[in-house]
N, C-alpha and C positions, 0 to 999 in steps of 0.2 A: 631204352636207356634214357633216363630222365635228365634234363639239363640242370646245371647248378647256377645259382644266383650269387654273384659277388657284389657286396655292398660296400662302397667306398665311404668309410665313416671315421677315418683317422683324423680329419681336420676339425679343429675347434673353430667355430664361426667367429672370425675376428671382429666383424661389424656387429654381429648379433650379441656376442659376449657370453656364449655358453653353448651347451650341447642341444641345439635346436632340433637335432634328429630325434631326440627322445622326450621333447617337451609336448605335453598334451595340446591338441589343436582341434580335434573332432568333437562332435556333439556329445559323445560319451567318453571323452578323454582320450580318443585315439591319437597316436602319434603318426607322423608321416611314414615312419618305418612300418607301423602296423598295416597301413594301407598297402605299402609295397609288398610286404611278405604275403598278406592275404591274396592279393592279386596274382602273385607268382604261384601260390599254391593252386589257385583256380586254373591257372594256365598250364599246370602239369609239371612244374619244377619239383625236383625231388630233394634239393638241398639248398640251404642258404648259408653263406659264409660272410661274417661281418669282419671287414678289415679295419682294425681299430688300433689305437695306442693302448699299451698295457694298462695304463691307469684308468681307462674307460671301462674295463671288463666288468667290474663290480656293478656299475650302473646298468650296463647292458644286460647282465645276467638277471638282475632284479626287476627291471622295468620292461624288458623286451622278450628275452629268451623264454621265460616261464610261460608266456602266452602261447608259444608255438611248439613246445617240446614234444607234444603228442600229435602234432600235425605235419611236421616236416623235420628232416635232419638239420640240426643247427651246429655250426662250427665257428671258430674264430681264427683269424690270422693277425699277427701283430706287425704293424709297420713301424720299424724303428730305424734310426740312422745307421746302426751297425750291420743291417742286413744288406751287405754289399757283395759283389763278386770277389773271388780271391784276389789278393795282392792290392786291394784298394783300402784306404783308410778314410775315416771321416775328415773332410777338410776343416781346417781351423776356422772357427766362427760359424760353422754350418749348424743351423737349428731346425730346419724343416726337412722332411723327406723329399724324395725326388719325383713327386707327382704320380700320375696314374700308372705308368709303366712300372715304376718301383713298387707300387702298391700291389699290382697283379702278381709280380714276381714274389712278393712276400707271402702270397697265398698259393703259390704253385703246388705245394704238397697237398693241398685240399682239392685240387682240380683234377678230376678223372673222367669227365664227360664234357661235351660242348657246354659253354657257359656264357651267361650274360654279365655285364658290368654296368652298374648304375651308381649315381650319387645318392647318398643317404638322405639328403635334404631337398630332393626334387620329387614332386608328385607327377607321375607319368600317366596314370589312368589304366583301367583294367584292359582296355583294348590293346594297349601297347604291349603288355605282357603276353596277351594271347597271340598277337602277331609274331613276336620274337620267339616265344616258346615253340610255336608251330614250326618256325624255320629251323631252330636249333635241333629239334627232334629229327629232322631230315638228314643231319650231318653226321659223318663219322669223326672219330677223334683225329684222323689224319687229314681231314678236309681243310682246304684253304678258302672255303666259301664264307668268309666273314661278312658281317652285316651290321647295319645301324638302323635304328628306328628314327625316322625323320619327323619333324613337327613343322607346322606352318607358323612362320614368325609371328604374325599378328595375334595368334592364340597364346603366345608365350610372353608377351610384353606386360609390363607392370604399370599401374597408375601411380605408383609410389616411388619412382626413380628409375635409373638406368639398369640394364641387365647385360650380361655377357652371353653371347651366343656364337656358335660356329655356323656361319652362313655357307650352305653347301651348293655344289654344282654336280649334276649328274648327266650322263650321256643318254642317248635315246633308248637304251635298254635298261635304264634305271640304275646303272652302276656309278658309284660315287667316284668323281674325278678330282674334286678339290674341296677344301674347307678353308674358309677365310675367317679367322678368329677375330670377332669384333667385341670389344670389352666394355663399350659404353653406348648401348643402344637405348634411345629414348623413344617412347611412344608419341606419335603425332597423328593428327586427323587424316593425313595422307598415307600413313603406314608407320614409318620410323626413320630415325636418323642416328648414325653412329659418328661420334666425335673421337678421332684417333688422338694419340698422345702428341702428335705434331700439329694438332689443330685441324687437320683435314676432315671435312664433313662428307659422309656418304649417305645419299638418300636411298631409302628402301621402301618398296611397295607394300610390304607386310605379307606378301604371298610367297616369299622365299622359303624354301625348305631349310630348316636349321637343325643342328645337333644339340641335344640336351644331355649328351654323354650317356646314351643308352645303347650299348654295343653288344654284339653277339660274336663270340670267338670259339675256337676249338683249342684243345691242348697243343696242337701243332704250332700255335703262335708263340708259345713260351720260349722256345730256343731263339726265335727272332727278337723277342723283347729283351732277352738276356744279352744278345749281341748288341742291340741298340743301346742299352744302358751302359754296357762296358765301354763302347766307343764314346758315348757322351762323357762319361767320367774321365776317360783318358784325355779327351780334348780339353776338358775343363782343367785338368791337372797341368796341361801345358800352357794354359793362358795366364 
């Protein structure tokens, strides 16, 4: 049973000002997505599903899908505001979807095996897909053995501004116990510093394990995500 790769690609880069996911950046015009899909194929993934906005489909079909049609099964899932649980309506003034949980649920009809979730605009490297693919192949659809590929913070920092990372903590068995989302980490000679919205500065060594939003799940999680999204919408409706 080959795992599936879900690619979160519905967001338009607000700072970048365009679809950076499909802009050429490699020596022969490769996109970040080209590297991601090729690495997934080499790691034994059997299907890739792009979670996009409907108006992105034409560009993805022309510039990405045609390259892989004979190498891996390719599908689409559309993340739109109206894809909500029954009895919920789009809140007035809402323009953006509801993040990763909502995106995965929009792709639930395409998920029939253990699956990975990645950002479309992050480069993870071949080894990351190999490690994650190997783990997912061990799992049944009913397993709750979810996982995350961790990265060393200093290897993910930028010389050109701050980055957002989930700084992780794990127990002695390597099980994830906590993620502290830090949204403004700057590289320093000593490692890094994060400046919170309230001005609090946290010093980081650079050796911390961090999340780059590269997760491994099984279809078992879908009911839990639906429950979580429903509760979140219900609470927001009361606020």
